[in-house]
N, CA, C and O atoms as a MOPAC input file, in Angstrom:
PM7 MOZYME 1SCF
protein

 N    -24.17800 1   -25.33700 1    75.94700 1
 C    -24.02700 1   -24.13300 1    76.09700 1
 C    -22.93400 1   -23.63100 1    77.03300 1
 O    -22.66400 1   -24.26900 1    78.05000 1
 N    -22.37400 1   -22.63700 1    76.75300 1
 C    -21.26400 1   -22.18000 1    77.87700 1
 C    -21.79400 1   -21.70700 1    79.10800 1
 O    -22.98800 1   -21.41400 1    79.17600 1
 N    -21.12300 1   -21.61200 1    79.98000 1
 C    -21.42200 1   -20.97000 1    81.30100 1
 C    -20.97100 1   -19.53400 1    81.27300 1
 O    -19.91800 1   -19.17300 1    80.74700 1
 N    -21.73000 1   -18.82900 1    81.80200 1
 C    -21.23000 1   -17.21400 1    81.89000 1
 C    -19.91000 1   -17.03300 1    82.52200 1
 O    -19.55400 1   -17.75800 1    83.45000 1
 N    -19.23400 1   -16.16200 1    82.08500 1
 C    -18.06000 1   -15.71700 1    82.71300 1
 C    -18.01900 1   -15.22700 1    83.98700 1
 O    -19.02700 1   -14.64400 1    84.38400 1
 N    -17.04800 1   -15.33400 1    84.74400 1
 C    -17.22600 1   -14.72200 1    86.11600 1
 C    -16.89800 1   -13.13100 1    85.90900 1
 O    -16.23100 1   -12.73500 1    84.95400 1
 N    -17.39500 1   -12.33500 1    86.82700 1
 C    -17.01200 1   -10.88600 1    86.70700 1
 C    -15.84700 1   -10.32900 1    87.17900 1
 O    -15.36800 1    -9.28500 1    86.73500 1
 N    -15.25200 1   -11.16700 1    88.30000 1
 C    -14.00800 1   -10.65300 1    88.82600 1
 C    -12.99500 1   -10.61500 1    88.08000 1
 O    -12.88900 1   -11.48200 1    87.21200 1
 N    -12.02300 1    -9.64000 1    88.21600 1
 C    -10.93300 1    -9.44000 1    87.50000 1
 C     -9.74400 1   -10.59900 1    87.74700 1
 O     -9.12200 1   -11.00700 1    86.76600 1
 N     -9.48400 1   -11.05400 1    88.92500 1
 C     -8.56900 1   -12.19000 1    89.19900 1
 C     -9.14900 1   -13.47100 1    88.43500 1
 O     -8.38700 1   -14.18300 1    87.78000 1
 N    -10.37700 1   -13.71800 1    88.52600 1
 C    -10.90800 1   -15.11100 1    87.78500 1
 C    -10.76300 1   -14.91300 1    86.33200 1
 O    -10.41000 1   -15.86100 1    85.62900 1
 N    -11.02800 1   -13.65600 1    85.78700 1
 C    -10.85000 1   -13.49900 1    84.30600 1
 C     -9.49700 1   -13.65600 1    83.94100 1
 O     -9.19400 1   -14.15700 1    82.85800 1
 N     -8.61500 1   -13.24700 1    84.80100 1
 C     -7.12000 1   -13.25700 1    84.36300 1
 C     -6.59300 1   -14.70200 1    84.44400 1
 O     -5.66700 1   -15.05200 1    83.71300 1
 N     -7.22300 1   -15.63000 1    85.40800 1
 C     -6.74900 1   -16.99100 1    85.23400 1
 C     -7.40200 1   -17.64900 1    84.02200 1
 O     -6.66700 1   -18.31900 1    83.29700 1
 N     -8.71600 1   -17.53800 1    83.71200 1
 C     -9.13300 1   -17.81800 1    82.44400 1
 C     -8.46400 1   -17.35500 1    81.21600 1
 O     -8.33400 1   -18.21400 1    80.34500 1
 N     -8.02200 1   -16.19900 1    80.97000 1
 C     -7.13200 1   -15.67700 1    79.96400 1
 C     -5.71700 1   -16.48700 1    79.97100 1
 O     -5.13600 1   -16.87100 1    78.95600 1
 N     -5.35900 1   -16.63700 1    81.05800 1
 C     -3.77200 1   -17.49600 1    81.16100 1
 C     -4.17800 1   -18.71600 1    80.53500 1
 O     -3.56800 1   -19.11300 1    79.54200 1
 N     -5.22400 1   -19.40500 1    81.04900 1
 C     -5.45100 1   -20.91700 1    80.63100 1
 C     -5.58100 1   -20.86000 1    78.94100 1
 O     -4.85800 1   -21.55400 1    78.22600 1
 N     -6.50400 1   -20.02800 1    78.46200 1
 C     -6.72300 1   -19.86100 1    77.07600 1
 C     -5.61300 1   -19.39100 1    76.15100 1
 O     -5.50900 1   -19.80800 1    74.99800 1
 N     -4.78300 1   -18.50400 1    76.70100 1
 C     -3.50600 1   -18.18800 1    75.98500 1
 C     -2.55200 1   -19.56100 1    75.78600 1
 O     -1.97300 1   -19.87500 1    74.74700 1
 N     -2.54600 1   -20.23100 1    76.95500 1
 C     -1.78400 1   -21.48900 1    76.91800 1
 C     -2.28200 1   -22.50200 1    76.09800 1
 O     -1.50400 1   -23.29900 1    75.57400 1
 N     -3.54300 1   -22.56900 1    75.91600 1
 C     -4.29900 1   -23.63100 1    75.12700 1
 C     -3.87800 1   -23.14800 1    73.54700 1
 O     -3.37700 1   -23.90800 1    72.71800 1
 N     -4.15700 1   -21.88900 1    73.34700 1
 C     -3.95700 1   -21.38900 1    72.03300 1
 C     -2.39700 1   -21.74100 1    71.75300 1
 O     -2.15700 1   -22.53600 1    70.84400 1
 N     -1.56200 1   -21.30200 1    72.33700 1
 C     -0.03500 1   -21.75600 1    72.17800 1
 C      0.34400 1   -23.06500 1    71.86200 1
 O      1.26900 1   -23.33700 1    71.09600 1
 N     -0.42600 1   -23.95800 1    72.49900 1
 C     -0.38500 1   -25.50800 1    72.23400 1
 C     -0.84900 1   -25.71200 1    70.67200 1
 O     -0.16800 1   -26.21400 1    69.77800 1
 N     -2.09700 1   -25.22700 1    70.58100 1
 C     -2.65600 1   -25.46900 1    69.18100 1
 C     -1.64500 1   -24.94100 1    68.01000 1
 O     -1.35200 1   -25.57800 1    66.99800 1
 N     -1.20300 1   -23.71300 1    68.34400 1
 C     -0.34700 1   -23.21600 1    67.35400 1
 C      1.01500 1   -23.96400 1    67.03700 1
 O      1.52600 1   -24.03800 1    65.92000 1
 N      1.51600 1   -24.50700 1    68.21500 1
 C      2.69200 1   -25.42300 1    68.10600 1
 C      2.25200 1   -26.81900 1    67.31200 1
 O      2.96700 1   -27.36200 1    66.46900 1
 N      1.17500 1   -27.21600 1    67.65800 1
 C      0.80700 1   -28.55700 1    66.86900 1
 C      0.48900 1   -28.11400 1    65.47700 1
 O      0.87200 1   -28.87300 1    64.58700 1
 N     -0.08200 1   -27.12900 1    65.15900 1
 C     -0.26600 1   -26.67700 1    63.66100 1
 C      0.96900 1   -26.47400 1    63.04300 1
 O      1.09300 1   -26.95400 1    61.91700 1
 N      1.96500 1   -25.83500 1    63.56000 1
 C      3.25300 1   -25.74900 1    63.03700 1
 C      3.88000 1   -26.97000 1    62.73400 1
 O      4.45500 1   -27.17400 1    61.66400 1
 N      3.77400 1   -27.89700 1    63.76800 1
 C      4.39300 1   -29.27400 1    63.47900 1
 C      3.79100 1   -29.96000 1    62.50100 1
 O      4.52800 1   -30.65000 1    61.79600 1
 N      2.49400 1   -29.94900 1    62.24300 1
 C      1.77500 1   -30.70600 1    61.26200 1
 C      1.99600 1   -30.12800 1    60.00000 1
 O      2.11000 1   -30.94700 1    59.08800 1
 N      2.10400 1   -28.73800 1    59.64800 1
 C      2.43700 1   -28.03400 1    58.44200 1
 C      3.83600 1   -28.50900 1    58.14700 1
 O      4.11800 1   -28.86000 1    57.00200 1
 N      4.75600 1   -28.54100 1    59.14600 1
 C      6.10600 1   -28.86100 1    58.85400 1
 C      6.26200 1   -30.28600 1    58.37800 1
 O      6.93400 1   -30.62200 1    57.40300 1
 N      5.58300 1   -31.07500 1    59.15400 1
 C      5.76300 1   -32.46400 1    58.46000 1
 C      5.07100 1   -32.80100 1    57.17500 1
 O      5.33100 1   -33.80000 1    56.50500 1
 N      4.18500 1   -31.91100 1    56.88400 1
 C      3.51000 1   -32.29800 1    55.47800 1
 C      4.39600 1   -31.62600 1    54.20200 1
 O      4.42200 1   -32.13700 1    53.08200 1
 N      5.03800 1   -30.52600 1    54.53200 1
 C      5.71800 1   -30.02600 1    53.40000 1
 C      7.19500 1   -29.43000 1    53.80700 1
 O      7.30900 1   -28.63000 1    54.73600 1
 N      8.22100 1   -29.84800 1    53.09900 1
 C      9.29700 1   -29.19900 1    53.26300 1
 C      9.26700 1   -27.92000 1    52.48200 1
 O      8.77900 1   -27.82300 1    51.35600 1
 N      9.91100 1   -26.79100 1    53.26700 1
 C      9.80900 1   -25.57200 1    52.72700 1
 C     11.08300 1   -24.79200 1    52.39800 1
 O     11.03200 1   -23.59500 1    52.11400 1
 N     12.13300 1   -25.42800 1    52.43800 1
 C     13.39400 1   -24.66100 1    52.49100 1
 C     14.42700 1   -25.54500 1    51.62000 1
 O     14.20400 1   -26.74800 1    51.48200 1
 N     15.41900 1   -25.01500 1    51.10500 1
 C     16.51100 1   -25.76100 1    50.63800 1
 C     17.76600 1   -24.82400 1    50.66400 1
 O     17.67900 1   -23.61100 1    50.85800 1
 N     18.95800 1   -25.50400 1    50.44800 1
 C     20.31600 1   -24.59900 1    50.60800 1
 C     20.92600 1   -25.05200 1    49.18500 1
 O     21.00400 1   -26.21000 1    48.77700 1
 N     21.30200 1   -23.98300 1    48.57800 1
 C     22.00500 1   -23.97000 1    47.29200 1
 C     23.50100 1   -23.77600 1    47.71500 1
 O     23.98900 1   -22.71100 1    48.09300 1
 N     24.16900 1   -25.01200 1    47.58800 1
 C     25.64500 1   -24.86100 1    47.88400 1
 C     26.48600 1   -24.28000 1    46.71800 1
 O     26.33800 1   -24.48400 1    45.51300 1
 N     27.41100 1   -23.50200 1    47.35800 1
 C     28.32800 1   -22.78700 1    46.38800 1
 C     29.55000 1   -23.67400 1    46.16100 1
 O     29.89300 1   -24.47800 1    47.02800 1
 N     30.20400 1   -23.54300 1    45.02300 1
 C     31.49700 1   -24.14300 1    44.79700 1
 C     32.51600 1   -23.34600 1    45.73200 1
 O     32.50000 1   -22.12300 1    45.86700 1
 N     33.41000 1   -24.22500 1    46.36300 1
 C     34.51400 1   -23.58700 1    47.03600 1
 C     35.87800 1   -24.34900 1    46.74100 1
 O     35.83700 1   -25.48800 1    46.27500 1
 N     36.88300 1   -23.82400 1    46.96800 1
 C     38.04000 1   -24.60700 1    46.65300 1
 C     38.25900 1   -25.90400 1    47.64600 1
 O     37.78300 1   -25.97900 1    48.77900 1
 N     39.00200 1   -26.82700 1    47.06300 1
 C     39.06800 1   -28.09200 1    47.87000 1
 C     39.82300 1   -27.68700 1    49.34200 1
 O     40.87800 1   -27.06500 1    49.47200 1
 N     38.99700 1   -28.20400 1    50.34300 1
 C     39.35300 1   -28.14300 1    51.77100 1
 C     38.80900 1   -26.80900 1    52.41400 1
 O     38.91600 1   -26.57800 1    53.61800 1
 N     38.26100 1   -26.01400 1    51.57700 1
 C     37.71300 1   -24.82800 1    52.12300 1
 C     36.25000 1   -25.21500 1    52.72500 1
 O     35.68300 1   -26.20100 1    52.25400 1
 N     35.66300 1   -24.49700 1    53.70200 1
 C     34.36500 1   -24.97200 1    54.17900 1
 C     33.27700 1   -24.56600 1    53.23300 1
 O     33.41600 1   -23.66800 1    52.40100 1
 N     32.14200 1   -25.30000 1    53.40700 1
 C     30.93500 1   -24.98900 1    52.39900 1
 C     30.32300 1   -23.79400 1    52.55600 1
 O     30.12600 1   -23.40400 1    53.70700 1
 N     29.94000 1   -23.04900 1    51.52600 1
 C     29.09000 1   -21.94200 1    51.71500 1
 C     27.88700 1   -22.08600 1    50.99900 1
 O     27.91300 1   -22.70700 1    49.93600 1
 N     26.78400 1   -21.58100 1    51.44400 1
 C     25.49000 1   -21.75800 1    50.84100 1
 C     24.58900 1   -20.62300 1    50.96200 1
 O     24.87800 1   -19.65000 1    51.65800 1
 N     23.34000 1   -20.73100 1    50.20400 1
 C     22.34900 1   -19.80700 1    50.15200 1
 C     21.07000 1   -20.41500 1    50.40100 1
 O     20.56900 1   -21.29500 1    49.70100 1
 N     20.52100 1   -19.86100 1    51.52300 1
 C     19.21200 1   -20.50300 1    51.94800 1
 C     17.93500 1   -20.01600 1    51.02300 1
 O     17.82000 1   -18.85800 1    50.62100 1
 N     17.04300 1   -21.01700 1    50.76300 1
 C     15.99000 1   -20.42500 1    49.84300 1
 C     14.66300 1   -20.98600 1    50.57100 1
 O     14.64000 1   -21.92500 1    51.36700 1
 N     13.66600 1   -20.29000 1    50.17600 1
 C     12.15000 1   -20.94500 1    50.75100 1
 C     11.48000 1   -21.38100 1    49.50400 1
 O     11.86900 1   -21.12100 1    48.36600 1
 N     10.35500 1   -22.12300 1    49.85700 1
 C      9.48300 1   -22.47400 1    48.81200 1
 C      8.99300 1   -21.26700 1    48.11200 1
 O      8.84100 1   -20.21800 1    48.73800 1
 N      8.72700 1   -21.36200 1    46.79400 1
 C      8.27000 1   -20.30100 1    46.02800 1
 C      9.39200 1   -19.39800 1    45.51100 1
 O      9.07000 1   -18.39300 1    44.87700 1
 N     10.67900 1   -19.67200 1    45.73000 1
 C     11.59700 1   -18.81100 1    45.25000 1
 C     11.83200 1   -19.15900 1    43.77400 1
 O     11.57600 1   -20.33100 1    43.49800 1
 N     12.26700 1   -18.38700 1    42.77000 1
 C     12.37900 1   -18.64200 1    41.54500 1
 C     13.74700 1   -19.20600 1    41.20300 1
 O     13.94200 1   -19.58000 1    40.04600 1
 N     14.78900 1   -19.30600 1    42.18600 1
 C     15.80300 1   -19.89400 1    41.89500 1
 C     15.83900 1   -21.38000 1    41.80700 1
 O     15.03600 1   -22.00000 1    42.50500 1
 N     16.69700 1   -22.05700 1    41.01000 1
 C     16.57600 1   -23.51700 1    40.83100 1
 C     16.69800 1   -24.33900 1    42.06300 1
 O     17.68000 1   -24.04300 1    42.74500 1
 N     16.01500 1   -25.21300 1    42.48000 1
 C     16.14800 1   -26.10400 1    43.49900 1
 C     14.67700 1   -26.62500 1    44.04700 1
 O     13.61100 1   -26.09800 1    43.73000 1
 N     14.80800 1   -27.65600 1    44.84900 1
 C     13.44800 1   -28.21300 1    45.30000 1
 C     13.62000 1   -28.14100 1    46.77400 1
 O     14.65600 1   -28.48800 1    47.34000 1
 N     12.41800 1   -27.61200 1    47.45800 1
 C     12.59800 1   -27.72200 1    48.86300 1
 C     12.66200 1   -29.11800 1    49.39100 1
 O     11.88000 1   -29.97400 1    48.97600 1
 N     13.56400 1   -29.37200 1    50.28800 1
 C     13.74600 1   -30.65400 1    50.76000 1
 C     14.01400 1   -30.67900 1    52.27200 1
 O     14.26400 1   -31.75900 1    52.80800 1
 N     13.97600 1   -29.54100 1    52.98800 1
 C     14.37000 1   -29.31800 1    54.26600 1
 C     13.22900 1   -28.80100 1    55.00900 1
 O     12.47100 1   -27.96700 1    54.51100 1
 N     13.05800 1   -29.34300 1    56.37300 1
 C     11.92300 1   -29.05200 1    57.12600 1
 C     12.58500 1   -28.10300 1    58.20300 1
 O     13.78100 1   -27.81200 1    58.23500 1
 N     11.53600 1   -27.63600 1    59.14300 1
 C     12.28000 1   -26.53100 1    60.14600 1
 C     13.46700 1   -27.04900 1    60.90300 1
 O     14.49600 1   -26.38000 1    60.99600 1
 N     13.32100 1   -28.36100 1    61.50100 1
 C     14.32700 1   -29.17200 1    62.24500 1
 C     15.63000 1   -29.13000 1    61.38000 1
 O     16.68900 1   -28.67800 1    61.81700 1
 N     15.47200 1   -29.64000 1    60.11100 1
 C     16.71100 1   -29.91300 1    59.31500 1
 C     17.39600 1   -28.39400 1    59.10900 1
 O     18.58200 1   -28.20700 1    59.38000 1
 N     16.60100 1   -27.42300 1    58.64600 1
 C     17.15900 1   -25.98000 1    58.42900 1
 C     17.90500 1   -25.44900 1    59.51700 1
 O     18.95600 1   -24.83300 1    59.34200 1
 N     17.31600 1   -25.70300 1    60.82700 1
 C     18.06700 1   -25.24900 1    61.90500 1
 C     19.28700 1   -26.06100 1    62.19200 1
 O     20.24500 1   -25.47000 1    62.68900 1
 N     19.37300 1   -27.28800 1    61.95300 1
 C     20.58700 1   -28.04800 1    61.97500 1
 C     21.60800 1   -27.72700 1    61.02300 1
 O     22.77000 1   -27.54500 1    61.38500 1
 N     21.23100 1   -27.64200 1    59.78200 1
 C     22.05800 1   -27.12700 1    58.79200 1
 C     22.73100 1   -25.78800 1    59.21600 1
 O     23.94800 1   -25.70300 1    59.38500 1
 N     21.93000 1   -24.81900 1    59.36600 1
 C     22.39600 1   -23.42600 1    59.75700 1
 C     23.40000 1   -23.46500 1    61.13200 1
 O     24.39500 1   -22.76000 1    61.30600 1
 N     22.90200 1   -24.39900 1    61.97400 1
 C     23.86700 1   -24.48300 1    63.13000 1
 C     25.11600 1   -25.13000 1    62.79600 1
 O     26.14200 1   -24.65700 1    63.28400 1
 N     25.18700 1   -26.12200 1    62.05200 1
 C     26.44100 1   -26.66500 1    61.56300 1
 C     27.27400 1   -25.84000 1    60.71000 1
 O     28.49900 1   -25.87400 1    60.82600 1
 N     26.70700 1   -25.12100 1    59.88400 1
 C     27.44400 1   -24.19400 1    59.30100 1
 C     27.32400 1   -22.62000 1    59.34600 1
 O     27.22700 1   -21.80800 1    58.42600 1
 N     27.36500 1   -22.44800 1    60.78100 1
 C     27.06500 1   -21.02500 1    61.17400 1
 C     27.91400 1   -19.95700 1    60.44800 1
 O     29.13800 1   -20.05400 1    60.35800 1
 N     27.24200 1   -18.99700 1    59.96500 1
 C     27.96200 1   -17.82500 1    59.39800 1
 C     28.31500 1   -18.07100 1    58.02200 1
 O     28.78000 1   -17.13100 1    57.37800 1
 N     28.13100 1   -19.44900 1    57.35600 1
 C     28.54900 1   -19.63500 1    56.19300 1
 C     27.39800 1   -19.72700 1    55.07500 1
 O     27.63400 1   -19.90000 1    53.87900 1
 N     26.05200 1   -19.58000 1    55.66700 1
 C     24.82800 1   -19.77100 1    54.89200 1
 C     24.27900 1   -18.32700 1    55.02100 1
 O     24.18900 1   -17.75400 1    56.10700 1
 N     23.90400 1   -17.75700 1    53.78200 1
 C     23.27600 1   -16.62500 1    53.83200 1
 C     21.84200 1   -16.69300 1    53.28300 1
 O     21.45500 1   -17.69300 1    52.67800 1
 N     21.11800 1   -15.70900 1    53.48100 1
 C     19.74800 1   -15.79700 1    52.91900 1
 C     19.73200 1   -15.14300 1    51.52100 1
 O     20.40700 1   -14.17200 1    51.17800 1
 N     18.79600 1   -15.87700 1    50.72600 1
 C     18.67900 1   -15.69200 1    49.29200 1
 C     18.23900 1   -14.13000 1    49.25200 1
 O     17.51000 1   -13.64100 1    50.11500 1
 N     18.79000 1   -13.36800 1    48.09900 1
 C     18.44300 1   -11.98600 1    48.09400 1
 C     17.01200 1   -11.83200 1    47.39800 1
 O     16.28700 1   -10.85000 1    47.56100 1
 N     16.71300 1   -12.90200 1    46.62400 1
 C     15.37000 1   -12.96600 1    45.97200 1
 C     14.05900 1   -13.12100 1    46.89600 1
 O     13.06700 1   -12.39300 1    46.87000 1
 N     14.29700 1   -14.28300 1    47.75200 1
 C     13.22100 1   -14.87800 1    48.48300 1
 C     13.28100 1   -14.37900 1    49.83700 1
 O     12.27400 1   -14.39300 1    50.54600 1
 N     14.48800 1   -13.90100 1    50.28100 1
 C     14.89500 1   -13.46100 1    51.77300 1
 C     14.26800 1   -14.50800 1    52.71800 1
 O     13.39200 1   -14.19100 1    53.52200 1
 N     14.75800 1   -15.80300 1    52.59600 1
 C     14.51100 1   -16.89300 1    53.36900 1
 C     15.11300 1   -16.60900 1    54.68000 1
 O     16.19000 1   -16.01200 1    54.70000 1
 N     14.51100 1   -16.98800 1    55.84900 1
 C     14.93700 1   -16.73100 1    57.12500 1
 C     14.85300 1   -18.03200 1    57.88900 1
 O     14.01000 1   -18.87300 1    57.57700 1
 N     15.67600 1   -18.21400 1    58.85000 1
 C     15.67200 1   -19.46600 1    59.66700 1
 C     14.48900 1   -19.27800 1    60.74600 1
 O     14.35300 1   -18.29600 1    61.47500 1
 N     13.62900 1   -20.45900 1    60.69800 1
 C     12.46600 1   -20.13300 1    61.39600 1
 C     12.83700 1   -20.53300 1    63.00200 1
 O     12.00200 1   -20.36200 1    63.88900 1

């Protein structure tokens, strides 16, 4: 059984901070596990003239556009950082960088 909670406000605030920190850790581990299990994004690269920088459209899993999700959170962040400003979100699925 659990012990009864203290009645003092300072003690309850300490417990609250501890529980919030624990919950944040659980959410982070869940996100990492889900990300490792399933890639959820892909970039559809557009044709550009030779020598011009690549341009692309970011899609998320479930989008009706052709493509297969092959990027995880870290991969998406890296691609978007590398091609900053040249990757836009799909108008259909409205994919966003996590």
